[in-house]
N, C-alpha and C positions, 0 to 999 in steps of 0.2 A: 579353586575359584573358577566359575564358569565363564564362557566367552563374553556374555553381556557385562558381567562384573569387571572382567579384564578391560573391556572397552571403556567403561566409565572411570576406572582407575587411570587408564591411559589419558583420558580427557582431563582429569584433574591434574595430572603431571604436565600436560600441555599448557594448561592455564598458568602454572607457575613459570614455565619456560617463556611463554608469550609475554607475561608481565615483565620479566627480566629484559626481554628483547625490546619491548616498547619503552621501558624505562631507560635502557641504554641509548636508544635513538633520541629520547627527550634530552638526556644529558649531553649528547653530542651537539644538538641544536643549541642548547644553552651555552655550551662552550664556544661555538662559532659566533654566537651573538656577543659574548663577552669580549672576544678578541677581534671583533669587527670583520669576521670572515663571512662572505656571502654564502648562504645555504644553497646547496645543489638540489633543486626541487626534484629533478628526475631521479637522482640517486636516493634521496630521502624517501620518495614514493616507493621505489623498488624495495628499499630496506623495510619499510612499513608493511608492504604486502607480504614480504618474506616472513616478517615477525608474526603476522596474523594468519598466515596461510594454513596453519594447522588447525584453526578453529572453523569448523563447518557448522556454525550455529547461528544464533540470533544476530550477532554482530555483522554477519555478511548481509543480512536483510537491511540493516542500518546503512551499510556502505552503499548499497544501491539507492537507498532513499537520499543520502547526502549528495549523490552525484547529480540530482535533479535541482538542487538549490544553488544558484550562482554564488560562489565564494564562501559556501559553508565550509569547504576545504579547498586548499590549492588544487588547481585543475589536474596536475599530475597525480596528486594523492587520490582524488576522487576517481580518476580513470583507472588507476591500479586496483583500488578497492572494489570497484564495480565489476571487475573481471573475476573476483573470487567467487567460488561456488557456495550456494546457500543450502544445498541439499546434503543429506547424509544417507548411507545405506541403511535399509530397514533392519530392525532387530528380528531375531528368529522366533519360531513357534514357542519355545520354552519361555522366552521373555513375555510373549503375548499372554500365555496362560497365567503366569504369575501376576502380571499386572491386572488382568481381568479379575482374578480372584481377589486381589487387594482392593479393587473398586466395587465389585458386586457380590463378593462372598464366595464360599466354596462351591455353591451350586449354580455359579454364574452360567455355565453352559446350558443348563436346563431352561434358562430364560429366553433362549433363542431356538428356533427350529433348526438352524444351521449356522455355523460360524467358521470362517476360513482363518486359521491361525497364521497363515502366510499373508504378510501385508500386501495390500493392493497398491499402496503409494506411501512414500515417506517424505518428511520435510525436516526443518530444523528443530521443531519443538515436539514432534510426535509422528505417528504413522496411522494410516487408515486401513481398516479391515472390512471385507465384505461379509455380510451376514444376512439371515432371513428371519423375519419375525414369525411368530406362531400364526398370524393371520395371513401369511404369505407375502407380505411386503418385503421388497429388497431394501437392505439397510447399509448405511455407511457408519462404521464405528471408529471414531477418532480417539486414539489412545495416546496420552501424553507420556513422554519419557520421564523416568524418575529423576528427582533432584534438579529439575529444570529451573526452579526459582534461584538456586545458587548459581547455576550456569548463566542465567540472565544477569544476575547482579555482577558476576565476574566480567561478563561482556561489557556491561555499562561502565565498570571501572576502567576497562581498556579504552572505551570510547572517550571517557573523561580525560585519559592520558593523551589520546590523539588530539583532542581539542586543546589541551594544554600546550602541545607542540605547536599547533596552529597559532595559538595566541602569541607565541614568540616570533612569529614570522610577519609582523605588521599586517594583521588581517583586515579585510574590508568589512567583515561581518562579525558581530559579537554573537557567540554561540551559546551563551548561558541559557536562554529560553529554548533554544533548539534541543539542548541536552535534557531539560526538564520535560519537554513534550515527548521526545523519543522514549525516555525512561518510563513515563506514565503509560504510553501505548504498549510498550513491550511487556510491562507488568500486567496490563489488562489481558494480553493475549494468553497468559497462563491460566486465566480464570474461565474455564469452560462453562460455568454456570452463567457468567455474564455473556459469553458468546451465544448460549442458548437463548437468552432474553433478546439479544440483538437479532438473532434469526427470527424470533417470534415477531419483533418489530417490523422487519422487512416483509415477513409473510402477511402482516396486516396491511402494509402499504401497497403491496402488489396482489392482494386477494382478488381473484377473478381476472387478472391480467393474462391475456392470451399469449403474450410474447415474452414474459419474464416469469420464470418459475423459481420458487424458493423451497428448500427442503423443509420437511416437518420434523421437529425435534420430539423424540420419545423420552419424556421427562423421567419415566420410571426406570429407564436404562441409561441414565446419565448421572454424572457426579461432577465435582469441581475439576477432575482431571480425566474424565471420560465423557464423550459426547456422542450420542447415538441419534442418527437422523435417517430419514428416508433417502434411498439412493436414487439420484436423478440420472437416468441414462442420457448420454449425449456424446457427440463427436468432439474432438479437440478443435479449438478455434482455428489453429493454423492449417488444419485439413482443408479449410475453405479458401486458402490463399489463391488457388488456381481456379476457383469456382466462377461461374458467370457473375458479372458485375451486379445484377439485380439481387443475387443471393448474398453477396458480400454486403450490399447496402441494407438488406433486411437485418442482418446481424448488427451492422453499425447503428441502425436506428434503435434497435432494442437496447444496445449497450449505452447509447446516449441517454435514453429514457431511464435506464437502470441507475445511472449516476446522477443526472441533473434533476429528475423529478423528486427523489427523496430530499435532495438538498434544498430546492426552491420551495417545497411544500412542507417539509418537516425539519429542516435544519440538520440533516445527517448525511454522511457520505460513506460509501464503501471505500476505505482508505488504502486498499491494496489491489490496484487494478493489474494484477499479474496475469499473464496469459493462462496459467494453470487454474485460475479461479473462475473460469467460465467454460462451459461446454455448450454445444449447440444441439437442440432437439429439432426434429424434422417432422414434416408432414408427408405422407405417402411412403413409397418404398424405393424411390430412386428411378422409377420407370418414366419419369417426366423429363429426362435429358440431363439430370444432374449426376448420373452414374450412381455408384454405390453410396454416395454421400446422402442422397435425398435432398429434398427442397427444405432449406432452413425455415423454421417457423418462429424461432426465438432463442433465448439463452437461458441456461440454468445458471443462476447466480450462487456461487459456492463460497464457503469460508467467510465467517463473520467474526474472525478474531481481531481484525483491525478495522473497527468502526469508529469514526470520529463525529461527534455531535457538536453543534455550535450554538452559541447564544444567537437569538434571532437578529439582533442588531448587526452581527457579522454578516449574516445572509443579506441583509439590506445593503451593507457596504459592498458586497460582491455585485449586486445589481446596480448600485449607484456608480461603481467604477465602470461597469459596462456602458451605462448611459452617458457618463462623462466622456469616455473614449469615443462613443458614437457621435456625440454632439460637439466634441472639441471643447468641453467645459472644464477648464483646469481647476476651478474652485471645487467642483463636484468630485473631481479625481482626488484632490488633496483631502477633501472631507472623507472620502472612502478609505484612504490610507490611514487617516486618524481614527476612523471607526474600527479598523482592524487592529489598531494598537501601535502603529508606527508613531514615534515621537521625535520632535526636534529635527525635522527634515529640512535640509537646505534646498534651494532651488535646483542645484545640480543633482542632489540625491533623488529629488522628485522626478527629474528627467530620466535618471537611471532606472528607477523603479518602473517608470511608464514605458520604457523600451521593453522591459520584461512583460509588463501587463499587455502591451499591444501584441506581443508574440503569443501569449496565452489566449487572449481574446480574439486574435486576428480572424480566424475562420468564422467566428460568431458575428463579426462586424461587416462581413462581406456578403451582400445579398445576391448570391449567385451559386450555382452548383460548382463544386470544386473539391479537390482532395483536402485533407486536413492541413497539410503543409506541402505546397507544391515544390517540386525539384529537391526533395529532401528524402533521405533514407532513414529508417528507424534508428540506426546507430548514430546519426548526425542530428537527430531532432533536438533543436534548441541550442546546439553548440555554438553557432555563430552569434546568436543573440546573447548567450551567456558570456561569451568572450567580451563583447562590447560592454555589457553591464559590469563585468569584472573590472575593467579599466576605470570606469566611473566610480565604482564603490571603493576601489583601491586608492584612487586619488582624492576623493572627497569624503570617504567614510571615516570611521566605521559606522555601520547602521545596525541597530538592534532589531533582529527579526522577531516579531511577536509569535507566541506559541501557536495560535490558531492558523497562522499562515503555513506552517510546516507541512502538514498532511494535505491541506487544500492544494498546495503547489505540487506536491509529490503525486497526488492522485490525478490532477489535471494533465501533468506530463505523461504519466503512465497510460492514461486513457488515450491521449493523442498518439502515443506510440502504438497502441493496439489498432487504432484507425489506419495508421500508416502500414502496419503489417497486412491489413485487409485491403489496402489501396482502395478504400471506399470513397465514393463521390456523392456528396450531399449538399443541399443548401442548408448549411449549419446555422446560418442566421435565422432562417424560418423555424427550424427545429427548436432553437433556443427561445425565440420570441413566443412560440406556441406554448412552451413549457412555463414561461414566467408570466404569461398573460393574466392580468387581473391580480398580480401580486399585491398582497396587503399584509403589512407587518403584524398587525394585531391578530388577523386571521391565522397566519402561520404560527404565531406564538401559542394560540389556543389549540390549534390542531396538534402542534408538537406536544403540548402539555398532556392532552388526552391520550395520544398514541403512546407516549413514553410511559405514562402511569399504567396504562393497560398492559404493556409488555413487561413492566417491572424494571425499566431502564432508568437510571438516574438522569434527571434533567441537567443540562449543561450549566455550569456556574459562570 
């Protein structure tokens, strides 16, 4: 048995062990509840992290997502899970050759001018190799690990068990819809043909944009588990943390547009605003005072595995909530929540949700130049507000979180965290209002329909 097979066998064994460990924790929580013993959140969180710590796969991505939704999990649980690593070491050259042959056939190497069998990067679902096309273009070849569908299903079973534990702890949030949404998005990430279509959709949205670059997919070198794209050269975003403010602001403006423009004009978001999903392309050679970094011209928007599209009434609800908060119009705020799918909200729950909404929208409501969250560090972003919301939802809930809210909230928090890392200062109010100027629901619906059909992307139901 070779090293790669050994690793996959070991992973299967870990899933069995992890399932037993999570099941044991669930049984202990049930016993505590039966006998009226108060559950020790800190101990339970540490035990859960220990139980799941052997899985460096999709579930770790989920854990980081859940940490952005107030009360989706107890705070101690969310904090422990968010610290687990989502990356895995890359597989070796022998693995890459076998997988490439399985996807493109025995003459796969002849279809490239050059192919580096050593991975350039690795993640939870697969790894990326550098290659060169026969026409000289630099390529990024994304290769999925084998048997990932079963790995994802196993992770989702563990997530279901975690939520079952949560359900026994007098939760403030009903997690049924959250589980459905996460399950659907994770399964989509396995489909590289869908990712290719989403990449094509974003390429059409930003065609000709000088500040946002999207890779081009090479369809003839792609399959359901292999995705070949043009390689976009760029520096890491965090390389610019110490750059002049005007350079950090250039990056922030491009990122703001890359997220809010597709949402407000096409009803679609890039649902994984992870720092590794952006690189910075430059103008000039750094002789202008920016040192070796060069002057940033814009961002390369990478990885289209986690794209969330929305019914256009949901988009209208996001803008209605903004206007309701801006004008202090409680009726419009409540209408927005109902449009999103929240049901049966009491006055107290409306107040709790609005605290969170004011946090998310806060910079967009403030007509002045400012940082995204003043006097806040990236690690603390939203924590104080989440604690306040937690108390309200705990006392007055539970509240059922609609599916469409899950990735919208996650992406907004992630994007804000990126702006904090950059320490960018913008008039976010003006940027947002310029983006939504002239918004018309019927126009957005027709634009979405045409763009999605042209890209071969399913319309949201």
